[in-house]
N, C-alpha and C positions, 0 to 999 in steps of 0.2 A: 651450577651447584656450588654453593659457598661453603666448602669444607672447612676452611680456615675460620669461618663464622661460627660453625658449631663448636669448634675446638676452644673458641674464646668466649662462649656463651656465658659461663660462670663469671669470668672476669667482668664481662660486660655488664651483668646485672649489679655488680658491686661498684664499677666505675664506669657508668654510662656516659654517652656523648652529650655535648652541649645542647644539642637540639632537644633531646629527651629531658634533660635537666631544666629546660625552659619551660616544661609543662609541669605545673604543680601536681597534677594527677599522676603523671609518670614518676616523679620524684618521690611522692609519698609511697606509691606501691613499691618502688625499689627499696626505700628505707624500711618498709614493713617487712619485706622479704629478707633484708640484711639482719634485721633484729631477730627474725624467727630462726635464721641460721645460727646465730650466736646463742640463742636460748637452748638449741638442741644439746649444746655441750654439757649442760647441767642436768639433762634428763637421762634416766637410766633406760628408757624405752622410747623408740620413735614410732609414731603411728603414720602410716603412709597410704591409707586406703585411697583417698582422693587423688594423691599424687601418682599412685601406681596406675590409675586410669589413663594418665597421659602416656604411659608406656604400653597401653592396650592390655593391661594386666588387671585381674581381679583378685584381690586379697580377701578371699572369702572368710577366713578365720576372724577378721576384724568386724564383720558386719552380720554374720550368720553363726548361731541363731540370734534373733532379736534380743536385745538386752532384757534381763529380768532383775527385779529387786527382791530383796528377802521378805519373808512373811512379816518380820518385825517391822520393816519399812512400810509394807502395805498397811499394817495396823496403825503405825504412827501417822502416815499421811491421811488415813481416813478420819482419825480424830482431829486433824488440823483443818481438813476441808470443810466439814460441816459448820463449825462456828464462823469460818471466814465466809462462806456462802451466805450464811444467815445475816451477818453483819452487812455485807454488800446489798443484800435484798431489802433489808428492813432500815438500815441506818445511813446508807449513802444516798444522798439526793443529787444526782449527776447533773440534772438540769439546773438546779441552784448554783452548784459549783461552777458550771459553765457561765451561767448568767452574771454572777458576781465576781468571776475570775479570782476565786479564792476557795481553798479548802478550809471549812469551818474548824476551829480549834477542837471541838468535841469529836469531830471525825478523825482528826490526826491522832488525838488521844486514844480513840478506840483502836486504831491501827497499832499503835504502840503497845496497847494492852494485849492485843492478840500475838504479840511477838514478831510482827511483820517487818519491823525495822532491824531485826537480827537474824533473818532467815538462815543465812549461810555462814554467820559467825559461830565458831565452835562453842559447844556447851561450856567448856572450861573458862570462856570469857563472857558467859552470860547470854549466848545466843541460842537459837535452835539447833544449830548444827546440821542443817539440811544438806543432803547430797544434791548434785546438779539435777538429777531426775526428780527429786521431791520438790526443788525449788521451781522446776519448770511446771509441776502440777499446780502449784499455788499461783504461778504466773497466769495460768489460764482464767482465774478468778479475778485477780487484781487488774487484769486487762479491761474488765467490763467498764472501768471508768479511766479514761486516758490520763487524766490529770493526776489521779492517785498512782497509776502505774508509773508515770514518769517521776514523780516525787520520790517513790520507793526505790526506783531503778538508780536515780541520781544519787541517792544516799548509799546504797549498798553494792550495786552492780559496778559502779565507778567511783563513787565518792570515798568509800572506805576501803575498797578492794586492794588499793596500793599497800595499805598497812597489813591487810590480810595475807597477800601473796608475796610481799617483798620487805615487810617491815621486820624490825628486830623483836626479840621477845620482850625487851623493856617497853617498846612502843605498843605492842599488842596489849600488854598488861595495863598500860596507862590509858589508852584510848578506847579499846574495843568494848569494854563493859558498858560505858555510857552510851556509846553508839549502838549497842545492841538493844538497849531498852528504849531508845529514842530520846533519852534525856538530852543527848547532843545529836545534832543532824549534821550529815556530811554533804559536801559538794566536790566536784571535780573541775579543776580550773585549768584548762589547757588553751582554748580558742581565744585568739586575740583579734583586734580590729584588722590587722594586716596579715593574719594567719588562721586560715580555716582548716581545709584539709592538709595543707602544707604545714604540718605541725612542726617540723624541724626549723621553720623560720621564725619561731617566736622571739619577741624582743624584751619581754620582762626579764629583768636582771637581778641577780643575788650577789652581792658584794661581801666578801668576807671582812669582818671587823679587824681592826688592828690587833686587838688582843687574841683573835682567832677563836673567840667564844660563841659567835653567833654570825648569821648572815643578815644583811639588810636588803629587803626585796622592794623593788620599784617597778611599777608597770600597771597594766590594766588587762582584764579578761572580760570577754563578751559572751553572751548567750549561756550564762552559767545557770543551770537548773538548781534550785534551792539557794541560789546566791544571795537572796535578800535576807535570809535568816539562818544560814548554816553556821554552826559553831566550829566545826572542823573542816578544813579544806585541804585537799591535795593539790599543791600548787606547783607548776612547772615553770622554771626560770633558767636562764642562761648563767653559767658560772665559769669562771676561768680555771682551767685545770693545766697541769704541766705533765707532758708526756715525753719522755726521753730528752728532757732539757728544752722542750719546745712548748710555749704557751698556747693553749687552744681555748676556744669557746665551746662549751658543751652544756647540754641540758641536764638539770638536776631536779629530782622530785623532793618536795618538802611537805611535812605536816605543819599546817599553819593554823593557829588558834585565833578566832576573832578576838579573843581576850588579849592578845599580844599588842593590840592597838594599831592604829595607822590604816585600818581597813574600812572602806566606805562602799556601800552598795547603792547603785543607781535605781532609777524608777522602774518598776516591773514592766517588761515588754507587753504590749497589747497584741496578742497573737491571734492567728487565724483559728487554731485549735489548741488542744491541751490547755485551755485558758486558765484552769484553776492551778496549774503548776506555776511555781514562781521562777521567772527567768529574767535575769538582769545583768548589768555590767558590775564587775567588782574591781575596785581600784586599790592598789597597794602603795602606800607612801611611807618609805623607810620603815617597813615592818620588821622588827627584830625577830629572828628565828633561830633558836639555839641550834648548834651544829648537831646535837644528838636527834634532831628532827628531820635529818636527811633520810630519805627512804632509799635503801640500798646504797650504792656507791655514789660519790660525787662525780658527776658527769655521765652517770648511767640512767638519766631520767627518761630518755626516749624509749629505752627498753622497757622500762617500768610502765610507761604510758601505753605502749602497744600491747604489752601483756594484759594490762587492765581491760582495754577495749576487746581484745580478742576473746577474753574469758566470759563475757556476758552476752554475746550476740545470739547464741543458740536459743535462748529463752524466747526470743521474738517468734519462733515457730509456735510454740505452745500458747503464748499470749494471743497471737493472731487468730489461731484456731479457735481459742475460747470465745473471742469476739465474734467469729463467723458463725459458730454454733449457736450463739444467742441471737444473731441476726436471723438465722434459719427458723428459729422458734417464732420470732416476732412476725416475720414476713409470711411464713407458711399459713398461719392462722388467717391473715388477711387474704391471702390468695385463695384459700379454700372457702371463703365466705363472700367475697366480693364478685358480683355477677356482672358481666357484660355480654351482650348479644345472646342472652338466655343461657349463658354458660358461666361456670365459675372460672376465675382467672387461671386456677390451677389446671384446667383441661386444655389450655392452649400451649402448643408445642414450644413456642419461644419463651414462655414464662417457665415452662418445665426445665428447659435448657439452662436458665439462670439458677434454679435450685440444684441441678446436677453439677454445675460449675462450682457453686458455693461448697456443696457437700465433697466434691473431689479435692478442692484446694484445702479445705479443713483437714481432710484425711491425710493428704500429703504432707502438709505442715507439721501435723501431730507426729507423723511417722518419722520425719527428718529430725524433729526437735528431740524426740525421746531416743532415737538411735544415736544421735550426737551426744546427748547427755549420758547415756549409758556408756558410750566410749570414753568420755571424760572422766567418768567415775571408776574407770578400770585402774588397777594399781600401776605405778610406774610413771606418773606424770606424763600421760601421752599428750602430744601436741595435736589439737584438733582445730586449729585456727582457720585452715581452709574450709573444713566442713562447717564451721560455725559461721563463716562469711557467706557460704552457700545458703545456709538456712535463713540468714538475715536478708539476703536478696530475694529469694523466692517468696519468702513469707511477707516481706513488706510490699512487694509488688502485687502479689496475689491478694493480700488483704485490701489494698487500694481498689482493685477491680471489684472484689466482692461487696465491699460496702456500697460501691456505685450501682452494682446490679440490684442489691437490695433496695436501695432507694427507688430505683426505676421500677420495681414491681409495685410500689405504693404510688408511684406517679406523683401528682401534685401534693397528695397528703404527706409524702415523704419529704417534700421540700419545705414543709412548714416546721416552725420551732415547737409546735405542739407535740411532735414525736421525736424520738432520739436519732433518727437516721441522718439527718443533716449534720448532727454533732459527730456521729461516727465518722462520716466523710471528712470533716474538718480535722477531727483529731488523728485520723489515720494518715493524713498527707505528710506528716512529719517523718513517718517510718522509713522512706527511701533516703532521707537526708541525714538523720542523726546516727551517731555511733558508727561513722564512717559512711560516706556517701556511697550509693550502689555503683557509681562509676569507679570510684577509687577501689572498691572491694573487687569489682570485676578485674581490674588491672592486677590487683594483688593475686587473686586466684590464678590468672593466666600466667603471670611471670614466674609465680612460685613453682607451678607445674612445669612450665617450659624449662626453667633451669634445672629442675630435677631430672627431666628427660634428657636435656642436653649433656648433663654430666655423664649419664649411663651411655648415651649414643657416642660420646667421645671415645670411649673404649672400643666400641664397635668400629668406629672409623679407623682407629689406629690399627685394629686387626686386619681391616680391609686393605689398608696401606701396605701391610706386611705381606699381602698376597692371599689372604684367606678368602679364596673364591666361594667356598661353601657358605660362609656367612653372609657374603654379598648376595648371592643367589637366594638365600634364605630370606633376607630382608626384602628383596624384589618380589619373591614369590608371595610373602605375606601381604605386601601392598597390593598385588594383583589380584589375590583371593578377596581381599576387602573390597576392591573396586568393582569386582564381578558379583559381589554379594554372596560368595561361597559360604557354606556351613562352617560355623566354628563351635568349639565345645570348650567351655570353661568348667565343666563339671557341675553346673548349677542344678541340672536335671538329670533324670535317669535313676538307675538303681542306688547309687551312692550320693545322689543329688541333695542339696540343701533347700531347694525350692519345691513347694508342693506341686504335684502333677496338674492341678487345676490352674496353675499359673505358667505352665510350660511354655506356651506360646509367647507370653510376655517376656519370660526369661530369655528365650531365643532371640527375640527382638532386641533385648538389652545386650546380649552377648555380640550380636551383629554391630550394634552401635559402638560398643567398646572397641572391637577389632578395628573398625573403620576409623574411629577417633584416634587410636594409637598410631596408625599408619598416616593419618593426616597430619598429626603433631610432628611426626618424623619428617614428612614432606615440607611442612612449613619451616622447620629448623634448617633444612637443607637450602630451601629457596631464599630465606631472609637472613640467615645467620645472625649476627649481632644486631642487625637493624630491625629485628622482630620488635624490639621495644618501642619503635617508633609507630607501629602499625596498630593503632588503638582499635579501629573497626575490625581488624582480624582478630585481635585479642578478645574483643567483646564476644564475637561468635564462639570462640574457643571456650570462654567462660560459660556461655549459655549452654553449650553442649554438655559440659561438665556438670552443671547445675541439674540439667535433666537426668543425666546419668546417676547422679547421687539421689535424686528424688526417686527414680525407678528402683535403685537399690533399696531404699528405705521401705517402700511399700511392698517389694517382694519379700523382704525379710519379716516385716511386721505381719503381713497377711498369712504367710507360711506358718508363723507361730500361732495366729489366732485359729487357723485350722486345725493344727496339730493338737492344741489343747482344748478345742471344742468351744470356743468362746461363742456367746450368743450372737447371731447375725453375721457370722463369719461369711456366709454366702454373699452378703451385701458388700463385705470388704473385698471379696474376690472380684465382684462386679466393678468396684471402684478402681482397684488395682489394675485390672486388665484394660479398663477404659482409658485410665491415665497412661499407662504404658504404651498403648497403641498410638495415642496422640503424641506423646513425647518421642516415640520411635520416628514418626513421620517428620516432626519438627527438627529433629537431629539430622535426619537424612538430608533435608532441605539445606540446613546450615552447613553441614559438612560439603555438600556440593558447592555451595558458595565460596567455600575455602580452597577449591581447586584453582590451579593456576590460571586458567582461561575460562572460568565459569561464566557463562552468559548471564546468569542471574545476579551476578555480583555488580552492584551499582555504586560501589565505593568511590570510584573516580568521580562520578557525576555528583554524588553526594557533596564531595569535597568542593567541587566547582561552584555548586549552587551556594553552599555555606560562604564560600570566599566572596562571591559577588554581593551577597546580602550583608555580610559583615564589613566589607570594604566601603559599602555605601551607607551603612548604618541604617538601612531601610529596605523595605520590599521594593524590588526594582523593576517590576513589570508595569507596563502601561495600563491605565484604566480601560476596562472594556468599552467605555463610552468615548474614549479619546479618538480624535480623528487626525489623519495626516493632511497637512495643508501644503 
C-alpha cells in the first residue's frame, strides 16, 4: 500500500516524473489539469458532478431535475430553427460541396444572412447571443453537412472564442461586430508541424519590438480550418516573460489580422472527409501585431487555448445526434421497403439491432449534450470541462459506429457515391481526432478525477495515521460492500427520489456502479500512488466507466423529466433509458473487475508485450502460415 503516493498525488500531477513527461499524451493531460485548477480561482462556483463520482458520491442537485429553458428561449429557438432547417434542406448541396471540396460563396452568404456566424456572440456586439443550450439545438441542424459544421465551428467555437471569453472590452468592440455578421471570418492557429496534442511544445515565436509597441510573429501552423481565407486569427506563440527576475518562455495568445501583412496560406489539404471545409498551413513571417492585441495576459496563452477548447466540445453531442436522427430516417425507409428472402429487411433481428443501436446512441448523446449545456448555462461560471470531454468522447465514437451501421443496412448501395452514406462515414472519422484526441481527453478525465479524489483521501489517510480506527473500518466496510454487490442508496428513488419509479431498476444499477467505482478509485490510488500517471491502460478504463456513469445520469434525468411533464412518446424514452442503463451497468462491472489487482480478465501486460515486439521490429512478427521449417 503506497500511502506516501496518495499523499503526494496532487504534487505529482503538477510536477510529474520524466517517464510520464516523455509521453506527449500524458504531458498534455497534466497541463490541461493544471490549467483547469488555475482557472477555478476566478470562478465564483465550482461544479463537481463528474469529479464527485470518483469519490463514489452523487451530487444530485447538479443534474436533477433535467435543465429547462425559459418560454422566451423556447419561442426564440423555434423561430431560428425553421429557417435554418429550410435553408439546409433547399439551399445546401452537400454532394457538390464534397465533390468540389469547396463551399459555394452563395451558401456561405446564406449562412451569414441567417446569423449563423454570430450564434454565441452577444447581441450588443451584433450577434444572436444564444445560450449554450440554444447553440446546441442549432448544431443539430448544421451538422447535416460536415463541411459547413466545421467551417462554422472553426469560426466561432474556437476561432473567435478567445476574444469572447478572455478579450478586453476594446477588443470585443473592435472585432466581434464584423465577426458576428461573417464579414470577417475567424480561425484558431495552435497546431504546428512538431506540435499536435502536445500544445505546450509550439515553436512559433513572438518577439517584442525595440520600441515595445508591437510583437513580430514568426513560424507556421498546420491543419488550420478556415486558414485559407480567415481575416482574423487567434494565434499562439512563445514569448519571453520575466518572473521574479528569471526570464522564461511562455505561450501568449494574439489577435492577428491578415491585413497586418506577412501571412501566407498554403494549398488546401485534400482530405478524406469534411472536404468542403478549408484546411491548410498558415505561415507567419515577421507579422507585426500591436501589443494591445494580446488576449489576456502575456504568458497566459496556454490557459486561453485550453479554455477555448474546453468550452465547445459539448455541442458534439447534439450535432452527432442530429446526424444520426437523419440517418435513421434515410435508412429506415430503405429497410422497410427492401425485400430479401420474401421479407422486408426491417423484419430481420440483426437489422433491427442496428436501428435500436442508432436510436439509443442518439438519445444518450442528446441527453448528455443538453444536460451539459444546461449546467454551463447556470450562473456562476461553472467548470464543465470534464463533462464536456465526456460528451465529446461518447458522441464521436458513437457517431462513428452509427454511420457505419447505417451504411451496412444499405449494403452495396450505401457504398456508392449516389447516396450520402459513404460521405457521412468519411466526414465522421475526424470526430475522435480534432478538438482534443479521445486518447488525450481520456487521460485528462482520469487524471483530473484522480487528483480530486486523491486530495480528499489525503485527509482520510492523515486521520487514519492519527489512530482513527472507525474511519479505517468504515472505508474497509465500504469497499467490502461494493465488492459483494450490497445494496446502496443515494436517494435517487423512493418517496423523495428524483428518478421516476419506472426507472427504479436502472437507478439502482447506476448507484451500485457509482459505489463500486468510488471504492475502485480508492484502491487504485492506494496501489499505484503517484505512479498512476504512468498507467494509461488503467486510466483508460477509469475514464470509460466515468463516461458510462455520466451517460446513465443524463438519461435518468432526462427521462424522468419527460415522464413528469407528460411528453409524447415518453414510454419509448423509458425503454431507451432502461436498455442503455442495463448495458452500461454490465460494461462497467466488467471494466471495474479488470481494474482489480489480480484480475484474470486483465490482459494489459500481454498487450504491452505484443505492442513492444511489433514496434521494435516495425513489422508484424509472426511467421507466414505457409512457411516451413527446414
